[in-house]
DRENDO-1510 file (C-alpha; in Angstrom, 1 decimal, always signed):
<recs>
REC; n; res; u; v; w
REC; 1; MET; +10.2; -5.9; +35.2 .
REC; 2; HIS; +7.5; -7.4; +33.2 .
REC; 3; THR; +7.6; -11.1; +32.8 .
REC; 4; ILE; +5.5; -12.9; +30.0 .
REC; 5; GLN; +4.3; -16.4; +29.8 .
REC; 6; ASN; +4.0; -18.3; +27.3 .
REC; 7; TYR; -0.1; -19.1; +26.2 .
REC; 8; ILE; -1.1; -22.7; +26.1 .
REC; 9; ASN; -4.6; -23.9; +25.9 .
REC; 10; GLY; -5.8; -21.0; +26.9 .
REC; 11; GLN; -3.9; -20.4; +30.0 .
REC; 12; PHE; -0.4; -18.7; +30.7 .
REC; 13; GLU; +2.3; -20.7; +32.3 .
REC; 14; ASN; +5.9; -20.1; +32.7 .
REC; 15; PRO; +8.5; -22.5; +30.7 .
REC; 16; SER; +8.6; -25.9; +31.8 .
REC; 17; ASN; +12.7; -25.5; +32.3 .
REC; 18; ASN; +12.3; -22.6; +33.9 .
REC; 19; GLU; +14.9; -20.6; +32.1 .
REC; 20; TRP; +14.0; -17.0; +30.9 .
REC; 21; LEU; +15.7; -14.4; +28.5 .
REC; 22; ASP; +15.9; -10.6; +28.8 .
REC; 23; ASN; +13.9; -8.3; +27.1 .
REC; 24; TYR; +15.8; -4.9; +26.0 .
REC; 25; CYS; +14.1; -1.2; +25.6 .
REC; 26; PRO; +15.5; +0.1; +22.3 .
REC; 27; ALA; +15.4; +2.9; +23.2 .
REC; 28; ASN; +17.1; +3.1; +26.4 .
REC; 29; GLY; +19.2; -0.1; +26.1 .
REC; 30; GLU; +17.8; -1.6; +29.4 .
REC; 31; ILE; +16.7; -4.7; +30.3 .
REC; 32; TYR; +12.9; -4.8; +31.3 .
REC; 33; GLY; +11.5; -8.1; +31.4 .
REC; 34; GLN; +11.8; -11.3; +30.7 .
REC; 35; ILE; +10.3; -14.2; +28.3 .
REC; 36; PRO; +10.3; -17.7; +28.1 .
REC; 37; ASN; +13.4; -19.4; +27.2 .
REC; 38; SER; +10.7; -22.4; +26.4 .
REC; 39; SER; +11.7; -25.6; +24.9 .
REC; 40; LYS; +11.2; -28.6; +22.8 .
REC; 41; ASP; +8.7; -29.9; +25.6 .
REC; 42; ASP; +6.9; -26.1; +25.4 .
REC; 43; VAL; +5.8; -26.9; +22.2 .
REC; 44; GLU; +4.9; -30.2; +22.4 .
REC; 45; ARG; +2.5; -29.2; +25.6 .
REC; 46; ALA; +1.4; -26.6; +22.8 .
REC; 47; TYR; +0.5; -29.6; +20.1 .
REC; 48; GLN; -1.2; -31.3; +22.5 .
REC; 49; ALA; -3.3; -28.4; +23.2 .
REC; 50; ALA; -3.8; -27.7; +19.7 .
REC; 51; GLU; -4.4; -31.1; +19.0 .
REC; 52; LEU; -7.3; -31.7; +21.7 .
REC; 53; ALA; -9.0; -28.5; +20.2 .
REC; 54; PHE; -8.6; -29.4; +16.4 .
REC; 55; PRO; -11.9; -31.4; +16.0 .
REC; 56; SER; -14.6; -29.2; +17.4 .
REC; 57; TRP; -13.1; -26.2; +16.1 .
REC; 58; SER; -12.1; -27.6; +12.3 .
REC; 59; LYS; -15.8; -28.1; +12.7 .
REC; 60; THR; -17.1; -24.7; +14.3 .
REC; 61; THR; -19.2; -23.1; +11.9 .
REC; 62; LEU; -18.1; -20.3; +9.2 .
REC; 63; ASP; -20.5; -17.8; +11.2 .
REC; 64; GLU; -19.2; -18.4; +14.3 .
REC; 65; ARG; -15.5; -18.4; +13.5 .
REC; 66; SER; -16.2; -15.1; +12.0 .
REC; 67; ARG; -17.8; -14.3; +15.1 .
REC; 68; ILE; -14.9; -14.4; +17.4 .
REC; 69; LEU; -12.3; -12.7; +14.9 .
REC; 70; ILE; -14.3; -9.8; +14.5 .
REC; 71; LYS; -14.7; -10.0; +18.0 .
REC; 72; ILE; -10.9; -9.9; +18.1 .
REC; 73; SER; -10.3; -6.9; +16.4 .
REC; 74; GLU; -12.6; -4.9; +18.1 .
REC; 75; LEU; -11.5; -5.7; +21.4 .
REC; 76; LEU; -7.5; -4.4; +19.6 .
REC; 77; GLU; -9.4; -1.6; +18.6 .
REC; 78; ALA; -10.8; -1.0; +22.2 .
REC; 79; ASN; -7.3; -1.3; +23.4 .
REC; 80; ILE; -5.4; +0.5; +20.7 .
REC; 81; GLN; -3.5; +2.8; +23.1 .
REC; 82; GLN; -2.1; +0.0; +25.6 .
REC; 83; PHE; -1.1; -2.3; +22.8 .
REC; 84; ALA; +0.6; +1.0; +20.6 .
REC; 85; GLU; +2.8; +1.7; +23.4 .
REC; 86; ALA; +3.6; -2.1; +24.1 .
REC; 87; GLU; +4.8; -2.5; +20.7 .
REC; 88; SER; +6.6; +0.9; +21.3 .
REC; 89; LYS; +8.6; +0.2; +23.7 .
REC; 90; ASP; +9.2; -3.5; +23.0 .
REC; 91; ASN; +10.2; -2.4; +19.2 .
REC; 92; GLY; +11.7; +1.0; +19.6 .
REC; 93; LYS; +9.5; +2.2; +16.7 .
REC; 94; PRO; +7.0; +5.8; +17.5 .
REC; 95; VAL; +4.3; +5.1; +19.7 .
REC; 96; SER; +2.5; +7.6; +16.9 .
REC; 97; LEU; +3.6; +4.6; +14.5 .
REC; 98; ALA; +2.4; +2.0; +16.3 .
REC; 99; LYS; -1.1; +3.9; +17.1 .
REC; 100; ALA; -1.8; +4.8; +13.5 .
REC; 101; ILE; -0.3; +1.7; +11.7 .
REC; 102; ASP; +0.6; -1.7; +12.9 .
REC; 103; ILE; -2.5; -1.9; +16.0 .
REC; 104; PRO; -4.7; -1.1; +13.1 .
REC; 105; ARG; -3.4; -3.4; +10.7 .
REC; 106; ALA; -3.7; -6.2; +13.1 .
REC; 107; ALA; -7.3; -5.6; +13.8 .
REC; 108; SER; -7.9; -5.7; +10.3 .
REC; 109; ASN; -6.0; -8.7; +9.4 .
REC; 110; PHE; -8.8; -10.2; +12.2 .
REC; 111; ARG; -11.8; -8.5; +10.8 .
REC; 112; PHE; -10.9; -9.0; +7.0 .
REC; 113; PHE; -10.3; -12.5; +7.9 .
REC; 114; GLY; -13.4; -13.0; +9.6 .
REC; 115; ASN; -15.3; -12.1; +6.3 .
REC; 116; ALA; -13.3; -13.8; +4.0 .
REC; 117; ILE; -14.2; -16.8; +5.4 .
REC; 118; THR; -17.3; -16.3; +5.0 .
REC; 119; GLN; -17.2; -15.6; +1.2 .
REC; 120; PHE; -14.2; -18.2; +0.5 .
REC; 121; ALA; -15.8; -21.0; -1.7 .
REC; 122; SER; -15.0; -23.9; -3.6 .
REC; 123; GLU; -15.6; -24.7; -6.8 .
REC; 124; SER; -17.2; -27.3; -9.0 .
REC; 125; HIS; -17.6; -28.5; -12.6 .
REC; 126; GLU; -20.3; -30.9; -14.7 .
REC; 127; SER; -18.3; -32.9; -16.8 .
REC; 128; VAL; -21.0; -32.7; -19.7 .
REC; 129; GLY; -21.5; -36.0; -21.8 .
REC; 130; GLN; -20.1; -37.9; -18.9 .
REC; 131; ASP; -22.7; -37.9; -16.1 .
REC; 132; ALA; -20.8; -36.9; -13.8 .
REC; 133; ILE; -19.8; -33.9; -11.3 .
REC; 134; ASN; -16.4; -32.8; -9.4 .
REC; 135; TYR; -15.9; -30.7; -6.6 .
REC; 136; THR; -13.8; -29.2; -4.5 .
REC; 137; LEU; -13.5; -29.4; -0.8 .
REC; 138; ARG; -11.4; -27.0; +0.8 .
REC; 139; GLN; -10.7; -28.7; +4.3 .
REC; 140; PRO; -8.4; -27.4; +7.3 .
REC; 141; ILE; -4.6; -28.8; +7.2 .
REC; 142; GLY; -4.9; -29.0; +11.1 .
REC; 143; ILE; -2.0; -28.1; +13.2 .
REC; 144; VAL; +0.0; -25.2; +11.7 .
REC; 145; GLY; +3.3; -23.3; +12.9 .
REC; 146; CYS; +3.1; -19.5; +12.4 .
REC; 147; ILE; +6.4; -17.8; +13.0 .
REC; 148; SER; +6.9; -13.9; +12.8 .
REC; 149; PRO; +9.3; -11.6; +12.9 .
REC; 150; TRP; +10.2; -8.4; +15.0 .
REC; 151; ASN; +9.8; -5.4; +12.6 .
REC; 152; LEU; +6.2; -5.2; +12.4 .
REC; 153; PRO; +5.3; -7.5; +15.4 .
REC; 154; LEU; +1.6; -7.7; +15.9 .
REC; 155; TYR; +1.0; -6.7; +12.7 .
REC; 156; LEU; +2.9; -10.2; +11.3 .
REC; 157; PHE; +1.8; -12.2; +13.8 .
REC; 158; THR; -1.9; -11.5; +12.9 .
REC; 159; TRP; -1.0; -12.1; +9.1 .
REC; 160; LYS; -0.3; -15.6; +9.9 .
REC; 161; ILE; -2.4; -16.4; +12.5 .
REC; 162; ALA; -5.9; -14.7; +11.6 .
REC; 163; PRO; -6.3; -16.7; +8.5 .
REC; 164; ALA; -5.0; -20.2; +9.8 .
REC; 165; ILE; -7.6; -19.8; +12.5 .
REC; 166; ALA; -10.2; -18.8; +10.5 .
REC; 167; ALA; -9.7; -21.6; +8.0 .
REC; 168; GLY; -10.3; -24.2; +10.8 .
REC; 169; ASN; -6.8; -24.7; +11.9 .
REC; 170; CYS; -5.1; -24.7; +15.3 .
REC; 171; VAL; -2.0; -22.6; +15.7 .
REC; 172; VAL; +1.5; -22.9; +17.3 .
REC; 173; ALA; +2.7; -19.7; +17.2 .
REC; 174; LYS; +5.7; -18.3; +17.8 .
REC; 175; PRO; +6.9; -14.3; +18.2 .
REC; 176; SER; +10.1; -12.7; +17.5 .
REC; 177; GLU; +11.6; -13.1; +20.9 .
REC; 178; ILE; +12.9; -9.6; +20.8 .
REC; 179; THR; +9.4; -8.0; +20.6 .
REC; 180; PRO; +7.3; -10.6; +22.0 .
REC; 181; ILE; +5.3; -8.3; +24.0 .
REC; 182; THR; +2.0; -7.6; +22.3 .
REC; 183; ALA; +1.5; -11.3; +20.9 .
REC; 184; PHE; +1.6; -11.9; +25.4 .
REC; 185; LEU; -1.5; -9.6; +25.3 .
REC; 186; LEU; -2.6; -11.0; +22.1 .
REC; 187; GLY; -4.0; -13.7; +24.7 .
REC; 188; ASN; -6.3; -12.2; +26.9 .
REC; 189; ILE; -8.1; -10.5; +23.9 .
REC; 190; CYS; -8.6; -14.1; +22.7 .
REC; 191; ASN; -10.4; -15.2; +25.6 .
REC; 192; GLU; -11.9; -11.9; +26.3 .
REC; 193; ALA; -13.8; -12.9; +22.5 .
REC; 194; GLY; -13.8; -16.2; +23.7 .
REC; 195; LEU; -11.5; -18.0; +21.5 .
REC; 196; PRO; -11.8; -21.8; +22.9 .
REC; 197; LYS; -8.9; -23.4; +24.5 .
REC; 198; GLY; -5.9; -24.7; +21.9 .
REC; 199; VAL; -6.9; -23.3; +19.2 .
REC; 200; LEU; -4.2; -20.5; +19.5 .
REC; 201; ASN; -0.9; -21.5; +21.5 .
REC; 202; ILE; +1.8; -18.6; +21.6 .
REC; 203; VAL; +5.5; -20.1; +22.9 .
REC; 204; HIS; +8.2; -17.4; +23.4 .
REC; 205; GLY; +11.9; -18.7; +22.9 .
REC; 206; LEU; +15.0; -18.6; +20.5 .
REC; 207; GLY; +14.2; -19.3; +17.2 .
REC; 208; LYS; +17.4; -22.1; +17.1 .
REC; 209; ILE; +15.3; -23.9; +19.7 .
REC; 210; THR; +12.2; -23.3; +20.5 .
REC; 211; GLY; +11.1; -22.5; +16.1 .
REC; 212; GLN; +13.3; -25.1; +15.3 .
REC; 213; ALA; +11.1; -27.3; +17.7 .
REC; 214; ILE; +7.9; -26.4; +16.2 .
REC; 215; VAL; +9.8; -26.7; +12.3 .
REC; 216; GLU; +10.5; -30.1; +12.5 .
REC; 217; HIS; +7.8; -31.4; +14.8 .
REC; 218; PRO; +6.3; -34.0; +13.1 .
REC; 219; TYR; +2.5; -33.6; +13.3 .
REC; 220; ILE; +2.5; -29.8; +12.6 .
REC; 221; LYS; +2.0; -30.3; +8.8 .
REC; 222; ALA; +2.7; -26.7; +7.5 .
REC; 223; ILE; +5.1; -23.8; +8.5 .
REC; 224; SER; +4.5; -20.0; +7.6 .
REC; 225; PHE; +7.3; -18.3; +8.4 .
REC; 226; THR; +8.2; -14.2; +7.6 .
REC; 227; GLY; +12.0; -13.7; +8.5 .
REC; 228; GLY; +15.7; -13.5; +7.2 .
REC; 229; THR; +16.1; -15.3; +3.6 .
REC; 230; LYS; +19.0; -17.3; +5.5 .
REC; 231; THR; +16.5; -18.5; +7.9 .
REC; 232; GLY; +14.2; -19.3; +5.0 .
REC; 233; ALA; +16.7; -21.4; +3.3 .
REC; 234; HIS; +17.4; -23.3; +7.0 .
REC; 235; ILE; +13.9; -23.9; +7.0 .
REC; 236; ALA; +13.2; -24.9; +4.2 .
REC; 237; LYS; +16.1; -28.0; +4.4 .
REC; 238; ILE; +14.2; -29.0; +7.5 .
REC; 239; ALA; +10.5; -29.1; +6.3 .
REC; 240; ALA; +10.8; -30.4; +2.8 .
REC; 241; PRO; +11.7; -33.8; +3.5 .
REC; 242; MET; +9.0; -33.7; +5.8 .
REC; 243; PHE; +6.5; -33.0; +3.2 .
REC; 244; LYS; +5.0; -29.9; +5.0 .
REC; 245; LYS; +3.1; -26.8; +3.2 .
REC; 246; LEU; +5.7; -24.1; +3.6 .
REC; 247; SER; +5.3; -20.2; +2.7 .
REC; 248; LEU; +8.3; -18.5; +3.3 .
REC; 249; GLU; +8.0; -14.2; +2.7 .
REC; 250; LEU; +11.9; -13.3; +3.3 .
REC; 251; GLY; +14.0; -10.3; +2.6 .
REC; 252; GLY; +14.0; -7.9; -0.1 .
REC; 253; LYS; +16.3; -5.1; -2.1 .
REC; 254; ASN; +13.3; -3.4; -3.9 .
REC; 255; PRO; +14.0; -0.9; -6.1 .
REC; 256; ASN; +12.8; +2.8; -6.3 .
REC; 257; ILE; +13.0; +3.7; -10.0 .
REC; 258; ILE; +11.8; +7.5; -10.4 .
REC; 259; PHE; +11.3; +8.8; -14.3 .
REC; 260; ALA; +11.5; +12.7; -15.5 .
REC; 261; ASP; +7.8; +12.7; -16.1 .
REC; 262; CYS; +6.5; +11.3; -12.6 .
REC; 263; ASP; +4.7; +14.1; -10.4 .
REC; 264; TYR; +8.0; +14.9; -9.1 .
REC; 265; LYS; +6.3; +16.6; -5.5 .
REC; 266; GLY; +4.4; +13.1; -5.1 .
REC; 267; MET; +7.6; +11.0; -5.6 .
REC; 268; LEU; +9.7; +13.3; -3.3 .
REC; 269; GLU; +7.0; +12.8; +0.1 .
REC; 270; THR; +6.7; +9.2; -0.9 .
REC; 271; THR; +10.1; +8.5; -1.6 .
REC; 272; VAL; +11.4; +9.7; +1.9 .
REC; 273; ARG; +8.8; +7.5; +3.5 .
REC; 274; ALA; +9.6; +4.7; +1.5 .
REC; 275; SER; +12.5; +5.4; +2.8 .
REC; 276; PHE; +12.8; +5.6; +6.1 .
REC; 277; SER; +9.5; +4.5; +7.7 .
REC; 278; ASN; +9.8; +2.4; +10.7 .
REC; 279; GLN; +14.0; +3.2; +10.7 .
REC; 280; GLY; +13.4; +1.6; +7.2 .
REC; 281; GLN; +12.9; -1.6; +9.2 .
REC; 282; ILE; +10.5; -2.6; +6.5 .
REC; 283; CYS; +10.7; -5.7; +4.0 .
REC; 284; LEU; +8.7; -3.3; +1.3 .
REC; 285; CYS; +11.5; -0.4; +1.8 .
REC; 286; GLY; +13.2; +1.0; -1.5 .
REC; 287; SER; +16.2; +1.0; -0.3 .
REC; 288; ARG; +17.6; +1.2; -3.9 .
REC; 289; ILE; +16.7; +4.8; -5.8 .
REC; 290; PHE; +17.7; +5.1; -9.4 .
REC; 291; VAL; +16.8; +8.4; -11.2 .
REC; 292; GLU; +16.8; +9.5; -14.3 .
REC; 293; ALA; +19.9; +11.6; -15.2 .
REC; 294; SER; +17.6; +15.0; -15.6 .
REC; 295; ILE; +16.8; +15.1; -12.9 .
REC; 296; TYR; +18.6; +13.3; -10.2 .
REC; 297; LYS; +20.8; +16.4; -9.5 .
REC; 298; LYS; +17.7; +18.7; -8.6 .
REC; 299; PHE; +16.5; +14.9; -6.3 .
REC; 300; LYS; +19.7; +14.6; -4.4 .
REC; 301; THR; +19.2; +18.6; -3.1 .
REC; 302; ASP; +15.6; +18.0; -2.8 .
REC; 303; PHE; +16.1; +14.4; -1.3 .
REC; 304; ILE; +18.5; +15.2; +1.1 .
REC; 305; ALA; +17.4; +18.6; +2.5 .
REC; 306; LYS; +13.9; +16.8; +3.2 .
REC; 307; VAL; +15.6; +13.6; +4.7 .
REC; 308; ASN; +17.9; +16.3; +7.0 .
REC; 309; GLN; +14.3; +17.3; +8.4 .
REC; 310; LEU; +13.3; +13.7; +9.7 .
REC; 311; LYS; +13.1; +13.8; +13.8 .
REC; 312; VAL; +15.3; +11.4; +15.5 .
REC; 313; GLY; +14.2; +11.0; +18.9 .
REC; 314; HIS; +12.8; +9.0; +21.8 .
REC; 315; PRO; +9.7; +7.2; +20.7 .
REC; 316; SER; +7.1; +8.7; +23.1 .
REC; 317; SER; +7.8; +11.7; +21.3 .
REC; 318; GLU; +4.7; +13.2; +19.0 .
REC; 319; ALA; +7.8; +15.2; +17.5 .
REC; 320; THR; +9.2; +11.8; +16.4 .
REC; 321; GLN; +9.7; +10.4; +13.1 .
REC; 322; LEU; +12.6; +7.8; +13.5 .
REC; 323; GLY; +13.2; +5.9; +16.8 .
REC; 324; ALA; +15.1; +3.8; +18.2 .
REC; 325; LEU; +16.5; +0.5; +16.0 .
REC; 326; VAL; +15.0; -3.0; +18.0 .
REC; 327; SER; +18.3; -4.0; +18.8 .
REC; 328; LYS; +22.1; -3.3; +19.7 .
REC; 329; GLN; +23.5; -6.6; +17.2 .
REC; 330; HIS; +20.9; -5.2; +14.6 .
REC; 331; LEU; +22.7; -1.2; +15.4 .
REC; 332; GLU; +26.4; -2.8; +14.5 .
REC; 333; LYS; +25.1; -4.3; +11.5 .
REC; 334; VAL; +23.3; -1.4; +9.9 .
REC; 335; LEU; +26.8; +0.5; +10.9 .
REC; 336; ASN; +28.6; -1.6; +9.4 .
REC; 337; TYR; +26.9; -1.7; +6.3 .
REC; 338; ILE; +27.6; +2.1; +6.0 .
REC; 339; ASP; +31.3; +1.1; +6.9 .
REC; 340; ILE; +31.4; -0.7; +4.0 .
REC; 341; ALA; +29.8; +1.3; +1.3 .
REC; 342; LYS; +32.4; +4.0; +2.5 .
REC; 343; LYS; +35.2; +1.4; +1.3 .
REC; 344; GLU; +33.8; +0.8; -1.7 .
REC; 345; ASN; +33.3; +4.6; -2.4 .
REC; 346; GLY; +30.2; +5.2; -1.5 .
REC; 347; ASN; +29.8; +9.2; -0.9 .
REC; 348; ILE; +27.8; +9.6; +2.0 .
REC; 349; LEU; +25.3; +12.1; +1.7 .
REC; 350; CYS; +24.0; +12.7; +4.9 .
REC; 351; GLY; +23.7; +11.0; +8.1 .
REC; 352; GLY; +25.7; +7.5; +8.7 .
REC; 353; ASN; +26.3; +8.5; +12.6 .
REC; 354; GLN; +24.9; +6.8; +15.6 .
REC; 355; VAL; +22.6; +9.6; +17.3 .
REC; 356; ILE; +22.9; +10.1; +21.5 .
REC; 357; ILE; +19.4; +11.4; +22.5 .
REC; 358; LYS; +19.5; +13.3; +26.1 .
REC; 359; ASP; +18.2; +10.9; +29.2 .
REC; 360; TYR; +18.7; +7.9; +26.6 .
REC; 361; GLU; +22.2; +7.7; +26.0 .
REC; 362; GLY; +21.9; +3.7; +25.9 .
REC; 363; GLY; +19.2; +3.9; +23.2 .
REC; 364; TYR; +19.3; +1.9; +19.6 .
REC; 365; TYR; +19.6; +5.3; +17.5 .
REC; 366; LEU; +21.0; +6.1; +14.2 .
REC; 367; GLU; +20.4; +8.7; +11.3 .
REC; 368; PRO; +18.4; +8.6; +8.2 .
REC; 369; THR; +21.4; +7.9; +5.9 .
REC; 370; VAL; +21.9; +8.5; +2.2 .
REC; 371; ILE; +24.6; +7.2; -0.1 .
REC; 372; GLU; +25.6; +8.1; -3.4 .
REC; 373; ILE; +26.7; +5.2; -5.4 .
REC; 374; SER; +28.6; +4.7; -8.8 .
REC; 375; THR; +27.6; +0.8; -9.5 .
REC; 376; ASN; +25.1; -1.1; -8.8 .
REC; 377; ASP; +27.4; -4.4; -7.9 .
REC; 378; CYS; +28.5; -3.1; -4.6 .
REC; 379; LYS; +27.6; -4.8; -1.3 .
REC; 380; ILE; +25.5; -1.7; +0.1 .
REC; 381; ASN; +23.2; -2.4; -2.9 .
REC; 382; GLN; +22.9; -5.9; -3.6 .
REC; 383; GLU; +22.5; -7.3; +0.6 .
REC; 384; GLU; +19.7; -6.7; +2.9 .
REC; 385; VAL; +20.5; -3.9; +5.5 .
REC; 386; PHE; +17.3; -3.6; +6.6 .
REC; 387; GLY; +17.9; -0.2; +8.4 .
REC; 388; PRO; +17.3; +3.7; +7.7 .
REC; 389; VAL; +19.9; +3.7; +5.1 .
REC; 390; VAL; +19.5; +4.1; +1.2 .
REC; 391; THR; +21.5; +4.7; -2.3 .
REC; 392; ILE; +20.7; +7.3; -4.9 .
REC; 393; MET; +22.2; +6.7; -8.7 .
REC; 394; PRO; +21.8; +8.2; -12.0 .
REC; 395; PHE; +20.6; +6.0; -15.3 .
REC; 396; ASN; +20.2; +7.0; -18.7 .
REC; 397; THR; +17.9; +4.8; -20.1 .
REC; 398; GLU; +15.0; +2.5; -19.9 .
REC; 399; ASN; +16.8; -0.8; -20.2 .
REC; 400; GLU; +19.9; +0.4; -18.2 .
REC; 401; VAL; +17.8; +1.2; -15.3 .
REC; 402; LEU; +15.8; -2.2; -15.5 .
REC; 403; HIS; +18.5; -4.5; -15.5 .
REC; 404; MET; +19.8; -3.0; -12.5 .
REC; 405; ALA; +16.9; -3.1; -10.6 .
REC; 406; ASN; +16.2; -7.0; -11.6 .
REC; 407; ALA; +20.7; -7.7; -10.5 .
REC; 408; VAL; +20.1; -8.5; -7.6 .
REC; 409; ARG; +19.4; -12.0; -5.7 .
REC; 410; TYR; +16.1; -10.9; -4.1 .
REC; 411; GLY; +12.4; -10.0; -5.9 .
REC; 412; LEU; +10.4; -8.8; -3.0 .
REC; 413; SER; +8.7; -5.5; -4.4 .
REC; 414; ALA; +9.8; -2.7; -6.5 .
REC; 415; THR; +8.2; +1.1; -6.9 .
REC; 416; LEU; +7.7; +3.0; -10.4 .
REC; 417; TRP; +7.5; +6.9; -11.0 .
REC; 418; THR; +6.4; +7.9; -14.1 .
REC; 419; SER; +2.8; +9.2; -16.3 .
REC; 420; ASN; +4.1; +7.2; -19.6 .
REC; 421; LEU; +1.6; +4.7; -19.5 .
REC; 422; LYS; +3.6; +2.3; -22.1 .
REC; 423; ARG; +6.7; +2.6; -20.1 .
REC; 424; THR; +4.5; +1.9; -17.1 .
REC; 425; MET; +2.8; -1.3; -18.9 .
REC; 426; ARG; +6.4; -2.6; -20.3 .
REC; 427; LEU; +8.4; -2.3; -16.9 .
REC; 428; THR; +5.8; -4.0; -14.6 .
REC; 429; ASN; +5.6; -6.4; -16.7 .
REC; 430; GLN; +9.8; -7.0; -16.3 .
REC; 431; LEU; +10.3; -6.0; -13.6 .
REC; 432; GLN; +10.9; -9.2; -10.8 .
REC; 433; ALA; +9.3; -8.8; -8.1 .
REC; 434; GLY; +5.8; -10.1; -6.6 .
REC; 435; ILE; +4.7; -6.8; -5.8 .
REC; 436; ILE; +5.1; -3.6; -7.8 .
REC; 437; TRP; +3.5; -0.3; -6.8 .
REC; 438; VAL; +3.3; +2.1; -10.0 .
REC; 439; ASN; +3.2; +6.5; -8.3 .
REC; 440; THR; +2.6; +5.0; -4.9 .
REC; 441; TRP; +4.3; +2.9; -2.2 .
REC; 442; MET; +2.8; +0.7; +0.6 .
REC; 443; LEU; -1.0; +1.3; -0.9 .
REC; 444; ARG; -2.7; -2.0; +0.8 .
REC; 445; ASP; -6.0; -4.2; -0.4 .
REC; 446; LEU; -5.6; -7.4; +1.9 .
REC; 447; ARG; -7.6; -9.2; -0.8 .
REC; 448; THR; -3.9; -8.8; -2.9 .
REC; 449; PRO; -1.9; -11.8; -3.2 .
REC; 450; PHE; +1.6; -10.8; -0.9 .
REC; 451; GLY; +5.0; -12.3; -1.4 .
REC; 452; GLY; +8.3; -12.2; -3.2 .
REC; 453; ILE; +10.6; -14.1; -6.1 .
REC; 454; LYS; +13.5; -15.8; -6.0 .
REC; 455; ALA; +15.5; -15.2; -2.7 .
REC; 456; SER; +12.4; -13.6; -1.3 .
REC; 457; GLY; +10.9; -16.1; -0.9 .
REC; 458; VAL; +7.9; -19.1; -1.4 .
REC; 459; GLY; +4.0; -18.7; -1.9 .
REC; 460; ARG; +1.9; -16.1; -1.6 .
REC; 461; GLU; -0.1; -14.5; +2.0 .
REC; 462; GLY; -3.4; -12.1; +1.8 .
REC; 463; GLY; -6.3; -12.8; +0.7 .
REC; 464; PHE; -7.8; -15.9; -0.5 .
REC; 465; GLU; -4.4; -16.9; -0.9 .
REC; 466; ALA; -3.8; -17.2; +2.4 .
REC; 467; LEU; -6.9; -19.2; +2.8 .
REC; 468; ARG; -6.2; -21.4; +0.1 .
REC; 469; PHE; -2.0; -21.9; +1.9 .
REC; 470; PHE; -4.1; -22.9; +5.3 .
REC; 471; THR; -6.2; -25.6; +3.8 .
REC; 472; GLU; -5.9; -28.5; +1.7 .
REC; 473; ALA; -8.3; -29.7; -1.5 .
REC; 474; LYS; -9.3; -33.1; -2.4 .
REC; 475; ASN; -11.4; -33.0; -5.0 .
REC; 476; VAL; -15.1; -35.0; -5.3 .
REC; 477; CYS; -16.1; -37.0; -8.2 .
REC; 478; ILE; -19.3; -38.8; -8.6 .
REC; 479; LYS; -20.9; -40.4; -11.7 .
REC; 480; TYR; -24.4; -40.3; -11.7 .
</recs>
């Protein structure tokens, strides 16, 4: 049994109530560890540690903050195998994916913001004719709360805490209770890198208890949350009347729009990846595929052939392309959506069934699933499934597909495949999404703003946008 602890004031400790939660391994369905079922008291202790550390950390030089964050990045890279195996065991994703994407990106987050804070400049404005100058200070907020999801555990955990710490704040953070291991391991890395005690505090537990305590704490001044839209709405109801700053990165139901004039080979390869990476458990996956009618039949044949070649297997196998879904409850949710699609006259072109892996019969495996639909209004095309399930349907005109792409409550990302520049400019201007990829997918530059519109969230993360969120602007006007 692998028991983890809270990380408060630079030390590891048990929850004050001595209550624990079981931690399941998705690959075999067995309990392999315990995590703290932390209470409001644990959150309060984390806050007190952060409050004690804040005066010193907020005045630490940018060079010193940068040095520590870059050292954390280097230590993550030096321990990549350990972290990748832990992430895979906790989440169910292939070890190869965690080693190639999740842990390197977590290291990059620390390195990027360690460098970015040294380039984060204030503004000044000379008021000509009024003998005055205005300048803007960017000061850390104080104690902030960061709550991250289970699909990209360390990747998205560090995406929040790195800019918060870089900007001079102290953090009370809660990783998902479903995937807590790599956040726990990060505590040792932070100590080794010389991060002062209390700057980062990691409290494990349930969202409805531990997360709730962070959100409603009267002196935690900002909340950065990634997760489901329903939970985001709940957080907003609590935080908004308390005048907390809010960054909410929520759900998506992203269109993948394919025109006949695209680079067909490149599109096909990328569309398979955009549909099923991380078992489809990425908020940016293109789960609604719209294909121009003139190539629809060819695409359907070729796409199904490639999907059928995908290898579902144990996460530790090098041959595995799709590992286990994150939990039994989530597997059941995805299977339920497939049943709903069948009842709504969806045509299952491939997949749709649970997979039993020899020697790991209790694991949460599912075939990559492609469903042909006839209307964009069906439930499978309107609600976020968050699994290895995509729909396909043809379209005839640009206006038709634009309407279907926008006709959902979400607006996180969209992907467009075309070689027509005028069409590219028209559609990227009119698609209702915070991120649009043209002739690619998941090509990320950490300097760019990240986030969605409508029910996909509030605010932006990434680059200087994140540093702006984690600071307060103060204008000073001096008449001379």
